[in-house]
Structures are given as structure tokens and as C-alpha cells.
C-alpha angles and dihedrals in degrees: 000000000000119000093243090054091049091048091051092049090050094045092049088058094238107179105237122040093142092090088059093058128087102225096172091092099032117131132184114247118249092007110140123178114236131191118230127189119210125189119201115202123201114217 
């Protein structure tokens, strides 16, 4: 699909544009993986 066709579909408020997207490489912005250590104490 050409960009102008996608833009028109989006601008015309067509319900489903999700099927036109490639979500296999999508990433959330500013999402950095962090490591956390947790110690569980038995009392």
C-alpha cells in the first residue's frame, strides 16, 4: 500500500487500519529494559 493511500484511509476514519501495519518490529518509545534484584526472606 502506498503512503498516500494509507494516509487517506486513516484520514477518512476507516475503522481498521491495524491490518495494514507490520507490528512484528513495533517497539514502544522510551521503553528501556531494567534488571531488578529481589530478595525474599523467610521469617
